[in-house]
N, C-alpha and C positions, 0 to 999 in steps of 0.2 A: 504494500500500500504506500503510495506516494503522498506524503504529508506536505502541507503548506510550509512547515518549518524546513523540511529537507529540500524542498524546491528553492527556497530562499538561499539555503546554504550552497546548492549547486550553482546558482547564478552569481555567486561572489567570485570575481576573477582571481582572487588570491587564495581563497580557502576552499572553493568548490571544484577545483580542477582535478579530473581523474586521468586524462590522457595528455601525452606530450608528443604529438606526432613529429615535431621538428627534430626529434632525436632518433627516429626509427633507423635511418641509414647508418648513423654513427654507431648505434648499438650492434648492428650486424658486423660492421667493419672491425670494431674493437674486439668482439668475441672471436671472430675468425683469427685475429692476430694473437690473442693471448690463450686460446684454447689448448694448444699443445703444452705450454708451460703450466697452465692450470691443471691439466690432466696428470702431468708428471708429479705435481705436488699433492693432488687430492684423489688421484685415480683409485687408490685402494681405501679411500675413506679417511675420515678424521673422527675425533671424539664426538663432535656434535651430531654427525650422521649416525654413528654407532649407538649412541646412548639417548639422543633426543629425537631426532627427526624420523629416521626410518622405523624404529619400533612403534612410535606413535602413529605414523601413517599406516603401518600394518594393521593396528587395532581399529583405526577409524575406517579404513577401506573394507576390512573384513572380507577379503576376496575369497571366492570359492573356486576350486579347480574347474577350468574350462571357461570361466568368465572372460569377456573381452574388455580390455582396458585401453584407454587413450592416455599416453604419457606425454604431457606438454612441457616443452623446454627440458628435454631429457638429458642434455649435455652429453657426457660420455657413456651414459646408459647404466650407471651403477644401480639405481633403483629399478630401472627397467628389467635388468637381469634378476634382481631379487624377486620381483613379481612373477617373472617367468619360471623361476625355480619353484615357486609355490603352486604352479599349475595354471597360471593365467596366460591368456594369449594377448600379446601386447602390440599395439601400434604406437610407435614412439616418434616424436617430431622435435626438431630444433631449428631455429633460424640460422644457425651457424653450420655451413657446409663442412667445415673442418671438424667440428664436434661430431657430426654424424659419421664422418669417415673414421674417426677414432672409435666411436661407439661400435661401428660394424667390425672393426679390427678386434675389439675386446669381446665381441659376442660370437666369435666362431664357435660352432657347435650348438647354437640356438636357432638354427634354421627351422622354420615351421612354428616357432614359438614367438619370435619377435620380427616385426617389420619396421625398418627405420626409413624416415622420409625427411627431406629438407622442406620445412614449411614454417612460415612466420605466423605466430598466434595472433598477430594483428590483422591478418588477411582472412576474413570470414570465408570467402569462396575457396581458398586453399584448404581450410579446415574441413569444409563441407564436402570437398572432393576426395578426402582420405578414404581408403578402403577400410572395411571392418565395421562401419556403423550399421545399426545403432549399438553403442557400447553400454555395458553394464555400469561402468565407472570411468571416471577421468581423474587424473592426479597431476599436480604441478608442484614439484619439489624445489623449494627455495628459488622460485622463478619470477613470481609476480612483481617483486620489488625491483627486478632488473628489466621489466617490460615497460617500454615507453607508452604503450597503448594497451589497455585491457578490456575496454568496452566491447570490441568485436569478438573477443573470446567469450565473454559473458553471453553475448547474443547468440553465438553459435552453439554453445553447449546444450541448450534445450533441444536443439535439432539433432545433435550428435548422440545424445543419451536416450536410453529406453525410458518409458514412463516409470517413475520411481527411482531413476538413476541417481547416483551420488557423485559428488565432486569433492575431493580432498586436496587441500593445499597447505603448504608450510611457507612461512616467510620469516625473515628477521623481525623480531617483535617491534612494531612501529613506535610503541610507547617508550621503549628503552634504548633503541638502537637506530640512530639517524645521525645526520651531520650535525656537528656542534655538541653532541652528547659528551659529557665529561664524567669520568668515574673517579671517585676518591676513596681512599682507605684511611680510616682514622684509628689510631691505637691509643687506648687509655690505660695507663698503669695504675692498677688498684691494689688493695691489700690482698686480693685473692688471685692476682695475676694480671695478664694483659688481656684487655677486652678489645676486639676488633669490630668495626662497623663499616659497612660499605654504603656509599651514597652515590646517587646519579643525578646530575643536573641535565635537564631536558629542555632546550629552547624551542619555541614555535611548534609545539606538537601538532596543533590543528591546521597548520599552514602546509598545504600540499606543494611539493617542489621537486625539482630535479637537481642532482648534485653529483660530483665526481668523487669516487672513493675506491678503496682497495678491499678485497675480500680476504687476501692472504698477504702477510708482510713479505716484501720482496717482489710483489707482482710487477711485471715489467712496464705496465701501463695501467692507469686507473680506468675503471669503467663507470658507466652512469648508473646511479641508483635513483629510484623514484619513490619519494616518501608520500604515503597516503595514510591518514589516520584510520584506525580500525573501523570506525563507523562508515567512513567513505568507501573503504575497500569492500566491506560486506554489502553496503547498499547497492553497489554496482551489480551484484549478483541477485540481491533481493528484487531489484527492478525487473528482472526477466523471469521471476517466478520461483527462485530457489528459497528454501527455508534453512535456517541454521539448526543442525541437529546435534552437533558436538563441537566443543571448543576447548582445546588443551594448551597448557603452558608448562611443558615438561621441564624438570630440573635435573641437573647432573647428580648421579649417585655419590654418596660421600666418599667412596673408595677412589673416585677420580681425583681427589685433592692431591694425593701423593704424586701424581703425574704432571702437575701443573708447573710450567716453567717460570711463571711470574705470580707474585702475590695478588696482582690485579686480574689474573686470568678469570674468564667468565665461569669456570668450574666452581669458583667460590661464591658466585652471585646466587645464593640460594633463594633470595627473595626478589630477584630481578631476572625474569626468564629471558633467555637468549632468543627463543623462537616461539611463535604461536602456530598451532596446527588446527585446522577447522574442517568439519564435514558439513557440506551443504547437500540438500536433496531436492529433487523435483517431485512434489506430491503427485500421486496418481490421480488423474481426474475421474470422478464418478460419472457414469453414463446418465 
């Protein structure tokens, strides 16, 4: 339901913006350039994927053997292969041709289980032309915050999914992770020992914007991020008929603390989630 309040928010040029089409070409060019380096660094996964993102997506997707899944912004196909290992049949897409080449190289032996395609999620017609529809589910792993345009994807998904189909996505948590965010660690020496407190300073949370940043220290070139507040992100999918069925903010297990390289590592942020993971569904229409 579109409320007058949300319409007023949408019409605000500074706060209501969802899409940034002026960065579409730049995003493809940058990811084609950095994808080999990115895959070398993260190809076998990291702690966020191992403990936060993928297990939570598994639970929210609840895939059954034989179900068909659309993997959007699949990158090098790590989660694609995980779903295929569980018995799903996966159609996976990414706008970076080099990422798809890497994904195919890493997926030898998955013939008949995975199909990879170069397709930009901002192109509705390219999405609707993909083989395999209608899908039981769709997933986007840590991709929406890297997409300049998300409205065409939202509009295409109801046509790509079966009635009652679900869409699961993960993103860097917009409340706690954006440009200008500052993390501080305070230590207080008391009679019982040292007490530590983490704090986060978050500027301009409600203001949607594009900015350059890095996902991994040492990244050869920064890529563009697109900050959208949680309400705005979800509203984009509510407007096309999705309803929110699950919303998770997973935290690192305590045993991860011993592996942290920095006292400010996100594994210590027990009260400030690194990611959010959501499940949206299309209600089945009654006859």
